[in-house]
C-alpha positions as CSV (number, residue, x, y, z in Angstrom):
1,M,25.9,14.5,37.7
2,S,26.2,17.4,35.4
3,R,23.0,19.0,34.2
4,L,22.1,20.6,30.9
5,Q,22.0,24.6,31.3
6,Y,19.4,26.3,29.3
7,P,19.3,30.2,28.7
8,D,16.7,31.8,30.9
9,A,15.0,33.8,28.2
10,G,15.0,34.3,24.3
11,P,13.8,37.2,22.3
12,S,10.4,38.7,23.3
13,I,7.2,37.6,21.3
14,D,7.2,41.2,19.7
15,S,10.6,41.1,18.3
16,L,9.8,37.7,16.6
17,Q,6.9,39.3,14.9
18,R,5.1,35.5,15.2
19,D,1.7,37.3,14.3
20,D,3.1,37.9,10.9
21,V,4.2,34.4,10.6
22,Y,1.3,32.2,12.0
23,T,-2.3,32.4,11.5
24,A,-4.7,31.0,14.2
25,V,-8.2,29.9,12.7
26,I,-11.3,28.6,15.2
27,D,-13.8,26.7,13.5
28,I,-16.9,26.0,15.6
29,G,-18.8,23.3,13.9
30,S,-21.7,21.3,14.7
31,G,-19.8,18.2,15.5
32,S,-16.6,19.3,16.8
33,A,-14.5,22.4,17.3
34,R,-11.1,23.0,16.3
35,A,-8.4,25.6,16.5
36,V,-5.3,25.3,14.0
37,V,-2.2,27.4,13.9
38,M,-0.8,27.8,10.8
39,R,1.3,29.6,8.3
40,V,0.1,30.0,4.6
41,N,3.3,29.9,2.6
42,T,3.9,32.2,-0.5
43,G,2.8,29.9,-2.9
44,G,-0.7,29.0,-1.2
45,S,0.1,25.7,0.6
46,V,-0.5,25.4,4.4
47,E,1.9,24.3,7.3
48,I,0.0,23.5,10.5
49,V,2.1,23.8,13.6
50,A,-0.5,23.2,16.2
51,Q,-4.0,21.9,16.5
52,Q,-6.5,21.4,19.0
53,R,-9.9,19.4,18.6
54,V,-13.0,19.3,21.1
55,T,-15.9,16.9,20.2
56,L,-19.2,19.0,20.9
57,N,-22.1,17.4,19.1
58,L,-24.0,20.7,19.3
59,M,-26.8,19.4,17.0
60,S,-27.5,17.0,19.9
61,H,-27.6,20.0,22.5
62,L,-30.3,21.9,20.5
63,D,-33.7,21.5,22.1
64,G,-37.4,21.5,20.3
65,G,-37.1,25.0,20.4
66,G,-34.0,25.6,18.7
67,F,-31.8,26.6,21.7
68,L,-28.6,25.3,22.8
69,D,-28.7,23.8,26.3
70,A,-26.3,24.7,28.9
71,T,-23.9,21.5,28.6
72,G,-23.7,22.6,24.8
73,I,-23.1,26.3,26.0
74,A,-20.5,25.3,28.6
75,N,-18.2,22.7,26.5
76,T,-18.4,25.5,23.4
77,V,-17.1,28.3,25.8
78,G,-14.7,25.8,27.6
79,A,-13.3,25.0,24.2
80,L,-12.6,28.5,23.2
81,E,-10.8,29.3,26.3
82,D,-8.3,26.6,25.5
83,F,-8.2,27.6,21.9
84,A,-7.3,31.0,22.9
85,L,-4.6,29.9,24.9
86,V,-2.8,28.1,22.3
87,A,-3.1,30.7,20.1
88,R,-1.7,33.1,22.6
89,G,1.2,30.6,23.2
90,Y,2.2,31.0,19.7
91,G,2.1,34.9,20.0
92,I,-0.8,35.5,17.7
93,K,-2.9,38.6,18.4
94,T,-5.5,38.0,15.4
95,I,-7.5,35.1,15.6
96,H,-9.9,34.2,12.9
97,A,-13.1,32.2,14.2
98,V,-16.3,31.1,12.7
99,A,-19.3,29.2,13.8
100,T,-21.4,27.1,11.3
101,A,-24.8,25.4,11.0
102,A,-25.6,24.6,14.6
103,L,-24.8,28.2,16.0
104,R,-26.7,29.6,13.0
105,E,-29.8,27.7,13.9
106,S,-29.3,28.3,17.7
107,G,-31.8,30.9,19.1
108,N,-29.3,31.7,22.3
109,A,-26.1,31.6,20.2
110,Q,-25.3,35.2,21.2
111,V,-24.3,33.8,24.9
112,I,-21.4,31.9,22.9
113,T,-20.3,35.1,20.9
114,D,-20.4,37.5,23.8
115,A,-18.3,34.9,25.6
116,A,-15.7,34.7,22.8
117,S,-15.3,38.4,22.7
118,D,-15.6,39.5,26.0
119,K,-13.6,36.7,28.1
120,F,-11.0,35.7,25.4
121,G,-11.1,38.5,23.0
122,I,-11.9,36.4,20.0
123,P,-14.5,38.0,17.4
124,L,-16.4,34.7,16.7
125,R,-18.5,35.2,13.4
126,I,-21.6,33.2,13.0
127,I,-21.3,32.8,9.1
128,E,-24.5,32.1,6.7
129,G,-24.2,29.1,4.5
130,A,-22.9,30.8,1.3
131,E,-20.1,32.1,2.9
132,E,-19.3,29.0,4.7
133,A,-19.6,27.2,1.3
134,A,-17.0,29.7,-0.3
135,Y,-14.5,29.1,2.6
136,C,-14.7,25.2,1.8
137,F,-14.4,25.7,-1.8
138,L,-11.1,28.0,-1.3
139,G,-10.0,25.4,1.2
140,A,-10.8,22.1,-0.2
141,V,-10.3,22.7,-4.2
142,H,-7.4,25.0,-3.9
143,G,-4.4,21.7,-4.0
144,L,-6.8,19.5,-5.9
145,P,-5.5,18.8,-9.7
146,V,-9.4,19.4,-10.8
147,G,-11.0,22.1,-13.0
148,R,-14.8,21.7,-13.3
149,G,-16.9,19.5,-11.1
150,L,-18.9,19.6,-7.7
151,M,-17.3,20.0,-4.2
152,A,-19.3,18.8,-1.1
153,D,-18.2,19.7,2.4
154,I,-20.0,17.2,4.5
155,G,-20.2,18.6,8.5
156,G,-22.4,17.4,11.4
157,G,-25.2,20.0,10.6
158,S,-24.9,20.6,7.1
159,A,-23.2,20.1,3.6
160,E,-21.9,22.6,1.6
161,I,-22.1,21.7,-2.2
162,V,-20.7,24.2,-4.6
163,S,-20.3,23.7,-8.5
164,F,-17.3,25.1,-10.3
165,A,-15.9,25.6,-13.7
166,D,-12.5,26.6,-14.8
167,R,-12.0,26.6,-11.0
168,T,-14.1,29.5,-10.3
169,L,-17.0,29.0,-8.2
170,Q,-20.4,29.0,-10.0
171,T,-23.3,27.9,-7.5
172,A,-23.4,27.1,-3.8
173,A,-26.1,25.8,-1.6
174,T,-26.0,24.9,2.2
175,L,-28.3,21.9,2.8
176,P,-29.2,20.4,5.9
177,L,-27.7,17.0,5.5
178,G,-25.0,16.9,7.8
179,S,-24.0,13.3,9.3
180,L,-25.1,14.0,12.8
181,R,-28.3,15.6,11.8
182,I,-29.1,12.6,9.3
183,A,-28.3,10.3,11.9
184,N,-30.1,11.4,14.7
185,R,-33.3,12.2,12.5
186,F,-33.3,8.7,11.0
187,R,-32.0,6.8,14.3
188,L,-28.8,5.6,12.3
189,T,-26.5,5.6,15.3
190,D,-26.6,2.1,16.3
191,R,-27.4,-0.9,13.7
192,P,-30.2,1.2,12.1
193,A,-33.4,-0.6,11.0
194,P,-33.6,-1.1,7.1
195,S,-36.6,1.2,6.7
196,D,-34.8,3.9,8.5
197,V,-31.5,3.4,5.9
198,S,-34.2,3.6,3.0
199,A,-35.9,6.5,4.5
200,A,-32.5,8.4,5.0
201,Y,-31.6,7.6,1.5
202,E,-34.9,8.9,0.2
203,Y,-34.6,11.9,2.2
204,V,-31.5,12.8,1.2
205,G,-32.1,12.1,-2.6
206,G,-34.9,14.3,-2.2
207,V,-33.0,17.3,-0.6
208,L,-30.4,17.1,-3.6
209,A,-33.2,16.9,-6.3
210,D,-35.1,20.0,-4.8
211,A,-31.8,22.0,-4.6
212,A,-31.0,21.3,-8.4
213,I,-27.7,19.9,-7.5
214,P,-26.3,19.1,-11.1
215,A,-24.9,15.8,-12.5
216,L,-21.5,15.7,-13.4
217,S,-20.6,16.2,-17.0
218,G,-17.6,15.9,-19.3
219,E,-14.5,15.9,-17.2
220,G,-16.1,16.9,-14.0
221,V,-15.2,15.7,-10.5
222,L,-16.8,15.1,-7.4
223,A,-14.6,16.5,-4.5
224,G,-15.1,15.8,-1.0
225,S,-14.0,17.5,2.3
226,G,-15.1,17.5,5.8
227,G,-14.7,15.3,8.6
228,S,-17.3,12.3,7.5
229,V,-15.6,12.1,3.9
230,R,-12.0,12.3,5.4
231,L,-13.0,9.6,7.7
232,L,-15.0,7.2,5.0
233,A,-11.6,7.5,2.9
234,R,-9.3,6.3,6.0
235,L,-11.9,3.6,6.4
236,A,-11.4,2.7,2.7
237,R,-7.9,3.1,2.5
238,S,-7.3,0.9,5.3
239,M,-8.5,-2.5,3.3
240,E,-6.1,-2.1,0.6
241,P,-2.2,-2.0,0.1
242,Y,-1.5,1.8,-0.3
243,P,1.9,3.6,-0.4
244,V,0.9,7.4,0.2
245,T,-0.2,8.1,3.9
246,R,-1.4,11.5,3.4
247,M,-5.0,11.6,2.8
248,H,-5.1,14.9,0.4
249,G,-5.9,13.5,-3.0
250,Y,-7.0,10.0,-2.1
251,E,-9.8,8.7,-4.3
252,I,-12.6,6.4,-3.6
253,D,-14.6,4.8,-6.2
254,A,-18.3,4.6,-6.3
255,E,-18.3,1.0,-5.8
256,A,-16.3,1.0,-2.9
257,L,-18.0,4.0,-1.1
258,A,-21.4,2.0,-1.7
259,A,-19.9,-1.5,-0.3
260,L,-18.5,1.0,2.6
261,S,-21.5,2.5,3.4
262,Q,-23.4,-1.2,3.4
263,R,-20.9,-2.2,5.7
264,L,-21.2,0.5,8.3
265,V,-25.2,0.1,8.5
266,E,-24.9,-3.3,8.9
267,S,-22.6,-2.8,11.9
268,S,-23.2,-2.0,15.4
269,C,-21.7,1.3,16.9
270,A,-19.3,-0.7,18.8
271,Q,-18.5,-2.8,15.9
272,R,-17.8,0.4,13.8
273,A,-15.4,1.8,16.9
274,V,-12.6,-1.0,15.9
275,M,-12.6,-0.9,12.6
276,P,-9.2,0.3,11.2
277,G,-8.9,3.7,10.3
278,M,-12.0,4.6,12.6
279,N,-12.2,7.8,15.1
280,P,-14.5,6.1,17.7
281,E,-16.0,9.5,18.3
282,R,-17.5,9.5,15.0
283,S,-18.7,5.8,15.0
284,P,-22.1,7.0,16.0
285,S,-22.5,9.4,13.5
286,I,-20.6,8.1,10.2
287,V,-23.4,6.1,8.9
288,G,-25.3,9.5,8.5
289,G,-22.2,10.7,6.6
290,A,-21.8,7.6,4.6
291,I,-25.4,7.9,3.4
292,V,-25.3,11.4,2.3
293,A,-21.6,10.8,0.5
294,D,-23.0,7.7,-1.2
295,A,-26.4,9.3,-2.3
296,L,-24.7,12.3,-3.5
297,A,-22.2,10.1,-5.9
298,R,-25.1,8.6,-7.2
299,H,-27.0,11.7,-7.7
300,A,-24.2,13.3,-9.5
301,G,-23.1,10.2,-11.6
302,A,-19.7,10.4,-10.1
303,A,-17.3,7.7,-10.6
304,G,-16.1,8.1,-7.2
305,I,-15.0,11.0,-4.7
306,L,-11.6,12.9,-4.7
307,I,-10.6,13.6,-1.2
308,S,-9.4,17.0,0.1
309,G,-7.4,17.2,3.1
310,Q,-8.6,20.8,3.5
311,G,-11.4,22.7,3.9
312,L,-13.0,25.7,5.5
313,R,-10.2,26.4,8.1
314,E,-7.7,26.6,5.1
315,G,-10.1,28.8,3.1
316,L,-10.3,31.1,5.9
317,A,-6.7,31.2,6.4
318,R,-5.8,32.1,3.0
319,N,-9.0,34.8,2.8
320,P,-9.8,35.6,6.1
321,G,-12.2,38.6,5.0
322,T,-15.8,38.2,4.3
323,L,-16.6,36.4,1.2
324,A,-20.3,36.6,0.7
325,A,-19.7,39.9,-0.9
326,R,-17.3,39.0,-3.6
327,E,-18.7,38.9,-7.0
328,Q,-16.2,36.0,-8.4
329,I,-14.2,33.6,-6.3
330,R,-11.5,32.0,-8.5
331,L,-8.7,29.6,-7.4
332,P,-5.3,29.9,-9.0
333,S,-4.5,27.4,-11.8
334,V,-3.3,23.6,-11.4
335,K,0.0,24.6,-13.0
336,S,0.5,27.5,-10.7
337,V,-0.4,25.5,-7.4
338,R,2.2,22.6,-8.4
339,M,4.8,24.8,-9.1
340,A,4.2,26.9,-6.0
341,A,4.0,23.5,-3.7
342,L,7.2,22.4,-5.3
343,T,9.0,25.6,-4.5
344,D,7.4,25.8,-0.7
345,L,8.6,22.3,-0.1
346,A,12.1,22.8,-1.3
347,Q,12.2,26.1,0.3
348,R,10.6,24.7,3.6
349,F,13.2,21.6,3.9
350,A,16.2,22.4,1.8
351,P,16.5,26.2,1.1
352,R,20.4,25.8,0.6
353,Y,19.8,23.1,-2.5
354,S,17.0,24.8,-4.1
355,W,19.3,26.2,-7.3
356,R,20.9,22.5,-7.4
357,G,17.7,20.7,-7.3
358,Q,16.4,23.1,-10.4
359,R,19.5,22.2,-12.1
360,R,19.3,18.7,-11.6
361,A,15.7,18.4,-12.6
362,G,16.5,20.2,-15.6
363,L,19.3,17.8,-16.5
364,A,17.0,14.5,-15.5
365,G,14.5,15.9,-17.9
366,R,16.7,16.0,-20.8
367,I,18.3,12.4,-20.2
368,A,14.8,11.0,-20.0
369,A,13.5,12.9,-23.3
370,A,16.9,11.3,-24.9
371,A,16.4,7.9,-23.5
372,W,12.7,7.6,-24.2
373,D,12.5,9.2,-27.4
374,G,10.4,12.0,-25.6
375,R,7.6,9.5,-24.6
376,H,6.6,9.0,-21.0
377,R,5.8,12.5,-20.3
378,Q,4.1,12.3,-17.2
379,L,6.5,9.9,-15.6
380,T,9.4,12.1,-16.9
381,E,7.4,15.3,-14.9
382,S,7.6,12.8,-11.7
383,L,11.1,12.2,-12.2
384,Q,11.8,16.0,-12.7
385,C,10.4,16.2,-9.2
386,A,12.1,13.8,-7.5
387,A,15.1,15.3,-8.9
388,L,13.8,18.6,-7.5
389,L,13.3,17.5,-4.3
390,L,15.8,15.0,-3.7
391,D,17.6,17.1,-1.4
392,I,14.9,17.8,1.3
393,G,16.0,14.6,2.8
394,N,19.2,16.5,3.9
395,A,17.2,18.4,6.2
396,V,17.1,15.2,8.6
397,D,19.8,12.9,7.4
398,F,22.2,12.8,4.4
399,Y,22.7,9.2,4.6
400,N,19.2,8.3,4.7
401,R,18.2,11.4,2.4
402,L,16.2,9.6,-0.4
403,N,14.1,7.5,2.0
404,L,13.3,10.4,4.1
405,A,12.5,12.5,1.0
406,A,10.1,9.7,-0.2
407,S,8.6,9.6,3.2
408,I,8.0,13.5,3.3
409,I,6.5,13.3,-0.4
410,T,4.0,10.6,0.7
411,S,3.2,12.0,3.9
412,T,2.9,15.5,3.0
413,D,0.0,17.3,1.3
414,L,1.5,18.4,-2.1
415,P,-1.0,20.6,-3.4
416,G,-2.0,20.0,-7.3
417,F,-0.6,16.4,-7.5
418,T,-2.3,13.5,-7.6
419,H,-1.8,10.1,-5.6
420,R,-0.4,8.4,-8.5
421,E,2.3,11.2,-9.2
422,A,3.4,11.2,-5.5
423,A,3.8,7.3,-5.6
424,Q,5.9,7.8,-8.6
425,I,8.0,10.4,-7.4
426,A,8.5,8.4,-4.3
427,A,8.9,5.4,-5.9
428,I,11.9,6.6,-8.0
429,L,13.7,7.6,-4.9
430,L,13.2,4.8,-3.2
431,V,14.5,2.5,-6.0
432,A,17.5,4.8,-6.0
433,E,18.2,4.3,-2.4
434,R,17.3,0.6,-2.0
435,K,17.4,-0.8,-5.4
436,K,14.0,-2.5,-5.0
437,L,10.4,-1.2,-4.8
438,P,8.7,-1.9,-1.5
439,A,5.8,-4.3,-1.5
440,R,3.3,-1.2,-0.5
441,F,4.1,0.3,-3.8
442,R,4.2,-3.1,-5.8
443,K,0.9,-4.1,-4.5
444,S,-0.9,-0.8,-5.0
445,R,-3.3,0.3,-7.5
446,L,-1.5,3.3,-8.1
447,L,1.2,1.8,-9.9
448,T,1.0,-0.7,-12.8
449,G,3.3,-3.3,-14.0
450,G,4.4,-1.1,-16.9
451,D,5.0,1.8,-14.1
452,R,7.5,-0.5,-12.0
453,R,9.8,-1.3,-15.1
454,R,9.8,2.5,-16.2
455,I,10.5,3.4,-12.5
456,R,13.5,1.4,-12.7
457,Q,14.8,3.2,-15.6
458,A,13.8,7.0,-14.1
459,S,15.8,5.7,-10.8
460,A,18.7,5.4,-12.9
461,I,18.2,8.8,-14.9
462,L,17.9,10.2,-11.5
463,Q,21.3,8.8,-10.1
464,V,23.2,9.6,-13.4
465,A,21.8,13.1,-13.5
466,D,22.5,13.5,-9.6
467,A,26.1,12.0,-10.5
468,V,26.8,14.5,-13.2
469,D,25.2,17.6,-11.3
470,R,27.4,16.9,-8.1
471,R,30.5,17.4,-10.2
472,L,29.2,20.6,-11.8
473,P,30.6,23.9,-10.3
474,P,27.7,26.4,-9.2
475,E,28.4,28.6,-12.1
476,Y,27.8,26.5,-14.8
477,P,23.8,26.4,-16.0
478,A,22.0,22.9,-16.9
479,D,22.2,23.5,-20.6
480,S,26.0,23.4,-20.6
481,I,25.7,20.0,-20.6
482,I,25.1,18.1,-23.8
483,V,23.0,15.1,-24.0
484,N,22.5,13.0,-27.0
485,P,21.0,9.5,-27.8
486,G,23.5,7.1,-29.3
487,S,27.2,6.5,-28.9
488,V,29.4,9.4,-29.9
489,D,31.9,7.6,-32.5
490,S,28.8,6.0,-34.3
491,G,25.8,8.3,-33.5
492,S,23.6,5.4,-33.5
493,V,20.2,5.4,-32.0
494,N,18.6,2.3,-30.5
495,P,15.5,3.4,-28.5
496,G,14.0,0.0,-28.2
497,E,10.5,-1.1,-29.8
498,D,8.6,1.0,-27.0
499,G,11.3,3.8,-26.7
500,G,13.8,3.2,-24.2
501,D,15.1,-0.2,-23.7
502,G,18.5,-0.6,-25.2
503,C,19.0,3.1,-25.6
504,R,22.7,4.1,-25.6
505,L,23.5,7.5,-24.4
506,S,26.2,10.3,-24.6
507,I,26.9,13.0,-22.0
508,R,29.3,15.8,-22.4
509,T,29.9,17.8,-19.4
510,P,32.5,20.4,-18.4
511,A,33.3,18.5,-15.2
512,W,33.6,14.6,-15.2
513,S,36.1,12.1,-13.6
514,P,36.9,8.8,-15.1
515,A,36.5,7.5,-11.8
516,A,33.0,7.9,-11.7
517,D,32.5,6.0,-15.1
518,A,32.0,2.4,-13.8
519,E,29.3,3.3,-11.2
520,A,27.5,5.3,-14.2
521,A,28.2,2.5,-16.6
522,G,26.6,0.0,-14.3
523,L,23.4,2.0,-13.6
524,W,22.5,2.6,-17.1
525,N,23.3,-0.9,-18.3
526,R,21.2,-2.8,-15.6
527,A,18.2,-0.4,-16.2
528,F,18.7,0.0,-20.1
529,D,20.8,-3.1,-21.2
530,A,23.0,-0.4,-23.0
531,P,26.0,1.5,-22.6
532,I,26.5,5.3,-21.6
533,D,29.0,7.6,-22.2
534,I,30.0,10.4,-19.9
535,A,32.9,12.4,-20.5
536,A,34.6,15.9,-19.9
537,I,34.6,18.6,-22.5
538,D,35.9,22.0,-22.8
539,I,32.7,24.1,-23.4
540,G,34.7,27.3,-24.4
541,R,35.5,25.4,-28.0
542,G,31.8,25.3,-28.6
543,E,31.5,21.7,-30.1
544,L,32.1,18.2,-29.2
């Protein structure tokens, strides 16, 4: 039997310059420690290539005098050794490492920082609360489509709460409201007594009031990050039909959060451990995190919590320098984040087709404007995104490219986009592939009945735009195609009562074959109950 032969060695690590490609970030938190190997793309999106996590529960290893016990120290040093190996395995020479609340409060934390430096070459910084809050803000809010409000990162030992306006940090507070700290202090780990739960709510509310955490106003949003918040979101999401698998951008409303918190309070630790979406390691402490999140939402008058899939580590990767000394911390605009996210995703999966995606997106937008009489602008933007990203499935399998593209969009963090927008983009692609919207989309709160009808039309627009674009040579720009509502002969326009149904359309393009007419006509007629007229034109004449 023959055996596959592999080359003995590839290029050296130095020649690959992997240290310039990847960044290693280590976060020694109060509940767990993580090492993440990632790349920050040109547009600011983060691509994770490796991750290691170790549960430490350091808040439980602090004695009455504020010193870490031998087990806590040994476990942390052991985690650092493993993290260093992972980073070196990717050829990374510079590691950015920070430690937060538990080591801030430890009287013997230097034992760990010395071991990190002397044994593993890791410059571990114990950062103050203000700097931790700044990193959390940079990581968590960067990719959320919000301009003002509060950001809360609920960790194991503390909660960092930032107020921001115009995507600029205004104030920051570090409060003793970590999930482990609250769970341990008020005996919330296993079916807590009602009096302990009431005392925990009262304490959290008092801390928030004393810290002068403001209530939300206007269009302010409460954004949440950290392990506890993301776990609560996973638990809530598992209780409803939901088409977007990524956590970043998920919204849990205040009523659902309160009901979930009550359910967790009334459950034993063993019952929590088997809940769909639960990380069993967190089942003892999640009640503490739920009470902090619920009390904060009530205090702020929030309609719910908008979840960020990122936080301190991503903030540190984007800005590895010291933040406390900076006078102003401002994030790029939502519009620029969205454009960068689309560019990064297209370049990551389909760099060879990016120019075609841009041309197709422009054409799809023009067809939609004509077909819908300028209405449905938000859905038109989702349509254009689908047209731009249609080819990313080619990176895996051309024959399943639309399904794959939809899967990538719903599972990959897409900075700057809401879950509703991601669901629309994916739904347009899936209908184009399957001719029917999957049940997880039809039953989701993200899409309404009106959305579903328009998505069928958007899918037809996408397929017509793709059919025209495929036949257009590369040297022709999108504006070489002429799109008009109504037939060429009559010039009639019949947009329907709500702008779209029954709309006739004419398209004149430099390259078209009559053999493609039947397919395009069928697509358009099924979606709009009207004819479409596509024909070739000699653009050199400058007229129809």
